[in-house]
C-alpha positions as CSV (number, residue, x, y, z in Angstrom):
1,I,9.6,-3.6,-11.1
2,H,7.5,-6.4,-9.8
3,K,7.7,-10.1,-9.0
4,L,4.8,-12.5,-9.2
5,F,4.8,-15.5,-6.7
6,R,2.3,-18.2,-7.4
7,P,1.8,-20.9,-4.7
8,E,1.5,-24.7,-5.6
9,K,-2.2,-24.6,-4.8
10,P,-3.6,-21.2,-5.5
11,S,-6.8,-20.2,-3.8
12,G,-7.6,-17.3,-6.0
13,R,-6.7,-14.8,-3.4
14,I,-4.1,-12.1,-4.4
15,M,-1.9,-10.0,-2.1
16,I,-0.3,-6.9,-3.4
17,L,2.9,-6.2,-1.4
18,M,4.1,-2.7,-1.0
19,H,7.4,-2.1,0.8
20,G,8.6,0.7,3.1
21,S,11.4,3.2,2.4
22,G,14.5,1.3,1.4
23,G,12.7,-1.9,0.6
24,D,12.0,-3.6,-2.6
25,E,9.5,-6.0,-4.3
26,S,10.6,-9.0,-2.2
27,T,10.7,-7.3,1.2
28,L,7.2,-8.5,2.4
29,V,7.1,-11.8,0.6
30,S,8.1,-13.9,3.6
31,L,5.5,-12.3,5.9
32,A,2.8,-12.5,3.3
33,S,3.4,-16.1,2.5
34,K,2.9,-16.9,6.2
35,I,-0.2,-14.9,6.4
36,A,-1.7,-16.4,3.2
37,P,0.2,-19.4,2.0
38,D,-2.4,-20.1,-0.8
39,A,-2.4,-16.6,-2.1
40,T,-0.7,-15.3,-5.3
41,L,1.7,-12.6,-4.1
42,I,2.7,-9.6,-6.2
43,G,5.6,-7.7,-4.8
44,I,5.9,-4.2,-6.4
45,R,8.8,-1.8,-6.2
46,G,8.1,1.9,-5.8
47,R,9.4,4.0,-8.7
48,V,10.9,6.8,-6.7
49,V,14.6,6.9,-5.6
50,Q,15.3,9.9,-3.2
51,D,18.7,10.1,-1.7
52,G,19.5,6.6,-2.8
53,V,16.5,5.1,-1.0
54,K,13.6,3.4,-2.9
55,R,10.2,4.9,-2.1
56,W,6.7,5.2,-3.4
57,Y,6.8,9.0,-3.5
58,K,9.0,11.9,-2.4
59,R,9.1,13.2,1.2
60,V,10.0,16.6,2.4
61,T,10.8,15.4,5.9
62,A,10.2,12.2,7.8
63,T,6.6,13.1,8.4
64,E,5.8,15.6,5.6
65,F,5.3,14.5,2.0
66,D,5.4,16.1,-1.5
67,Q,1.7,16.3,-2.2
68,T,2.0,16.5,-6.0
69,D,4.3,13.4,-6.1
70,V,1.9,11.4,-3.7
71,R,-0.9,12.0,-6.2
72,T,1.2,11.5,-9.3
73,E,2.6,8.3,-8.0
74,A,-0.8,7.1,-6.8
75,D,-2.2,7.7,-10.4
76,A,0.8,5.9,-12.0
77,F,0.5,3.0,-9.6
78,V,-3.2,2.5,-10.6
79,K,-2.3,2.5,-14.4
80,F,0.4,0.0,-13.6
81,L,-1.8,-2.2,-11.6
82,N,-4.6,-2.2,-14.2
83,T,-2.2,-3.2,-16.9
84,L,-0.6,-6.0,-14.7
85,A,-4.1,-7.4,-14.0
86,T,-5.1,-7.4,-17.6
87,E,-1.7,-9.0,-18.7
88,N,-1.9,-11.7,-16.0
89,R,-5.7,-12.1,-16.0
90,L,-5.9,-11.1,-12.3
91,D,-9.2,-10.4,-10.6
92,L,-8.5,-7.3,-8.6
93,S,-11.8,-7.6,-6.7
94,N,-10.2,-10.3,-4.6
95,V,-7.0,-8.4,-3.6
96,T,-5.6,-7.6,-0.3
97,F,-3.1,-4.9,-0.1
98,L,-0.3,-5.4,2.4
99,G,2.0,-2.3,3.0
100,Y,4.6,-1.2,5.4
101,S,5.3,2.4,6.2
102,N,5.9,4.3,2.9
103,G,4.0,1.6,1.0
104,A,1.2,1.4,3.6
105,N,0.9,5.2,3.3
106,L,0.4,4.9,-0.5
107,I,-2.3,2.4,0.0
108,A,-4.2,4.6,2.4
109,A,-3.8,7.5,-0.1
110,L,-5.1,5.2,-2.9
111,T,-8.3,4.5,-0.8
112,Q,-8.9,8.2,-1.0
113,L,-7.8,9.1,-4.4
114,H,-9.1,6.0,-6.2
115,P,-12.1,4.8,-4.2
116,G,-13.1,1.2,-4.9
117,L,-9.7,0.1,-6.0
118,V,-8.7,-1.0,-2.5
119,R,-11.3,-3.1,-0.9
120,S,-9.2,-4.9,1.7
121,A,-5.8,-3.7,3.3
122,V,-3.4,-4.2,6.0
123,L,-1.4,-1.1,6.8
124,L,1.7,-1.6,9.0
125,R,3.3,1.6,10.5
126,A,1.1,3.9,8.4
127,M,0.3,7.6,8.8
128,P,-1.8,10.1,6.8
129,V,0.1,11.5,3.9
130,L,-2.6,13.5,2.0
131,Q,-3.4,17.1,2.9
132,D,-6.8,17.9,1.9
133,A,-7.8,14.4,1.3
134,P,-11.1,14.0,-0.6
135,K,-14.1,12.8,1.3
136,V,-15.0,9.3,0.0
137,D,-17.2,6.4,1.0
138,L,-15.1,3.6,2.5
139,S,-18.0,1.7,4.1
140,Q,-17.3,-1.3,1.9
141,T,-13.6,-1.3,2.5
142,R,-11.9,-3.4,5.1
143,I,-8.7,-1.8,6.5
144,L,-6.5,-3.1,9.4
145,T,-4.0,-0.6,10.7
146,I,-1.2,-1.7,13.0
147,A,1.1,0.7,14.7
148,G,3.6,0.1,17.6
149,E,3.0,2.5,20.6
150,R,6.9,2.5,21.1
151,D,7.4,3.8,17.6
152,T,7.9,7.4,18.7
153,L,8.2,8.7,15.2
154,Y,5.1,7.4,13.5
155,F,2.8,6.0,16.2
156,P,1.5,9.4,17.2
157,F,0.0,9.8,13.6
158,A,-1.6,6.4,13.5
159,P,-4.8,7.4,15.3
160,K,-5.4,10.3,12.9
161,L,-5.1,8.0,9.9
162,A,-7.5,5.5,11.5
163,D,-10.0,8.3,12.2
164,R,-9.7,9.6,8.8
165,L,-10.4,6.2,7.1
166,R,-13.2,5.4,9.6
167,S,-15.0,8.7,9.0
């Protein structure tokens, strides 16, 4: 499920919005419209529902994730996004991905599983989810990671993700 939000005067920029656990396709619209009021926004809902909570992939614990499901859902997302781009004549080379928590984690996984798809991203409250992540060249990818140091659950993992993406 997705929603497309087109501004009155679009600039050609596109933002793909990926919610955190329990969110949906509209969760990040308010924030994104303040960041880029001239961008076309595409809010997308994760396909997985686990214990009644909408997610992008299954988790085992709050900080451990079903590796097969992460990869399966990443592949399914890429297929969906390519179809969406074709149907709506969207230029994916001018996309910024904005994700929060679970959504940000999937974006980070996409950079490693499907290099070249994500060229620009803002990851809020993200952590590494892939074990045995493939080594890829992200030198042409711009990624901003933001984590709150008072977030005792996820902040300790944020530097590891930043280091992985940087290396």
